[in-house]
N, C-alpha and C positions, 0 to 999 in steps of 0.2 A: 338483208343482210349480207350477203353477199359485194353488193353494189357499196354499202357504209363501209364494207372492209377493203374493197382497194382504193376507195376516197382515203381513206386514211394512211394508204398505202401511198396516197401521192397520183393516184388509178384514176382520169378522169372514165366517168360512162354513162351507163344510160341503161334503164330498162324498160325494153321491147313485148307488149303483151300483157299489159301489167291490169289492166279492167278484162279481157278475157278468163279469169275461170270464172266470173259468175254467169258465164254463159255455159257453164259445162252442163251437159244433158242438150245442149244446142249444139257441141262444138263440139269433135273428136278435142278429149283431155291428155293427149300428149306434144311437147314440147311449147304449150303456149305459153310462158314468156321465158324470156333470154335478155342476160346480161350482155352488153354488145360496147364492147372499146374498139379506140383505133387500133390501126392494122398493128404502128410502133409502137405500142403496151402490150399486145399480145401475149409474148412469152412471157415476159413479169405476169403480165395478169394470172395466167396461169399456176402459173409457179409459186404464187401468194394462196389463192386455191388452192393446188394440192399442201401444199404446206397445213393451211386452216383446213381439206380433212384430215390430212394426216393427226392433228392434235384432235380433231372430233374421235376421231377413231380410237387413239390411245384413251380418252378422255371416258366412251363408251367401256372399255376392256376393263377399266380399273373399275368403273364402276358395277361391272359383271363380276370383276375378280375380288368385290367386299359382297356383291351378294352370294357369291359363291363361300367365301371364308366365313359365312354370317352362319350359314349354314352350316358349313365345315366343323366350326365351335360349340356348336347346339346341339350338335350330331356326338362329338366327341365329347361333352359333358355329360350326355346322354349317356353314353354308354362305362363311362366315369361312376357317374354315380350309380347306375346301376351297378356295376362291379360292386362298388360300396359296399350296398344294399346288400348285395349276394353273399359276399362277404361278411358283413353282421351278422345274416342269420346262420350261416354256414362254418364262424369259427369254429375251430375246438373247443369242447368245453369240457374242464376240468373242476373237480370235488377234491372239499377239505372236511373236514369235522371232527364228532369230538365225541369220543365212542366210552359212553360213563359208565357201561357197567362190566367193562371187562371184555364180552365178550366176543370181540373181534367184530361187527359190527354197526358204523358208525351212526348212532343214535339223533344225531342232531348233521345236519349236513349244509354246507353251502354249495352251491352248482357257481360257478365262476366260468366267464366267456368275456376273452377281451383280457383279462384279469380283472373283471369287474365281475362282483358278484349280482347274479342275477336272480338268484332263487333261493332259500331256504326250504328244508323239509324236519321237520322235525317227530321222531317216535318217543312220544312221553312214557307210555308205559311197557318201554320196552317187549314190544308182543309183534313189533320186524314189521310194523303200517305205520306208514305218515299220518301224522293229526292231519285232522280237518285244516284249513284257511285259516289263517291268522286270527283269535280272535281276542288274544291280549290287547290292552287298551295301548295305545304308546302314548307316552309323558317326555314331551321336549325339553328336551335342556340344552342352556350352550354347551358348546364343545369342551369347554373347559370341568365342569360341571360334570359329564358325561362318562371322564376321566378318572375325574375323583372317583364318581360312584361305583365304575367298575372296580378302579381300586382298591376299594372298601369291599365291595366283594369280593374279592377273592384271598384280601383278609382275615373274611369272615370264614372263607373253606379252611386254609389255613390254621386258623385257630379249633377249627369241629376236627382238621384232623388232629391236631396236640391233643385233645380234649379226650381224643378218643387213644390216644397212644398211651396216655397218663391215666385212664381208666385199666386199659392189658394190662399194666404193668402193677396197678395195683397203687396210684400214686394218687389216690381221689382227691389229694388237695392242693395239689398241683393243676389237676383237671381242672378244681375253684377258682384257681388265683388265674387261672390261660380264659377263662370262662368273663368273669368279669370284670376283666382291665381290659379286655377283646371286644366281646361281643354283649356283656351287660350295664345295667343303668351308670354305668361308671365313667362307659365308654363311650356315649356320646356327645362331649365335649371333642375328644380327640379325631373324631368320624367328620366334625364342623353340622351335624345332626341342625341343627336350630336352623341355621340359613340354608341345608339343601330343604330342609320343609316346607319352606314359602314356595319351594315348583312342584310338589308335590301333592296329589288331587290326594283326595281326605281316607280314600281307602288302602292309596297306599300308605299315607303315615302312619293311618292305625296296624297294618300289616307289620312297619319295621319295629313300633313300638311295641309289639308284641311280642316279637322277639328278641328285644333288648329282654322284655320283663321275665319272659322267660329263662333266657340269659342268667339272669341274677337270679330266681327260682333254685333254675340248674343249682347251680353257684351253695348256695345253701344248703340242699340235698346233699350234695357230693361232700362238704363238710362233713354231714355227720358218718361219714365212712360204708354207707351201705350200699355197696356197687347195684342191684336191681333197683330201685326208686332211684338213683342217680341217671343208671339208665335213662328210666321211663320218663326225668322229667328233662333229661337232654332229648326226644321223641318231640315234645312240644317247642324246642326249639327249632330243632329242622321241617317241623311240619309249619311254621311262619316263616319259613325261607322258601318253604314248597306253596303259599298261600301267596306268596306276594309274586315271584316271577313265572306264576299260572295267571294271573290277572292284569301282568304292568311287563311291559317293556318299553326300554328306550332306546331302539334302534330297530 
């Protein structure tokens, strides 16, 4: 290799002892092979070899640096990854929820970590104890339909509240009108019930139909003007709501 390097620079030379390494074991393995040049080219040959050795040392150093950099990058990535995992498991947990019975305690609680809900807890019978693991059937709906159904549910709550207010004021005829137009069989078209039903399991459809029919029966009973029978009929509406929400969920 050295001789070829010198020849490329226009320096003639020869290798002395090129075949002697085959005798290692018999001969002392020191200075067996030498590159010989004429005395006039010695200084230039020495400089060529020195420059070549400097280049080779630089290459070796860069190779070591690349290897070192690769290890450093791996270690940095490992530290960052470990930090992210630690942060994910130890980031602050916040909670929100609904106090359904007004006792100052959240009956449905949502736990958030990193602004994402990670767990929900429900005290369904208001005894201060979290219900068992979620057993309700998940009904998967397109996002737009989820929003539409949630809007319907909120309107149902508002309608029942208006019914109760009207009944408390002795205005059973107004309560009957709200029930039939917002909850009863007359409300199915406005709720898009025929389209939504295609995506519901049979039990959920049945529970929904039971609620609408009970609302229409309540409207007829309220029109009779007797509060107690009307209240009894209204309980059939809310019972149908409870049955549906206890058996199904959409999120």
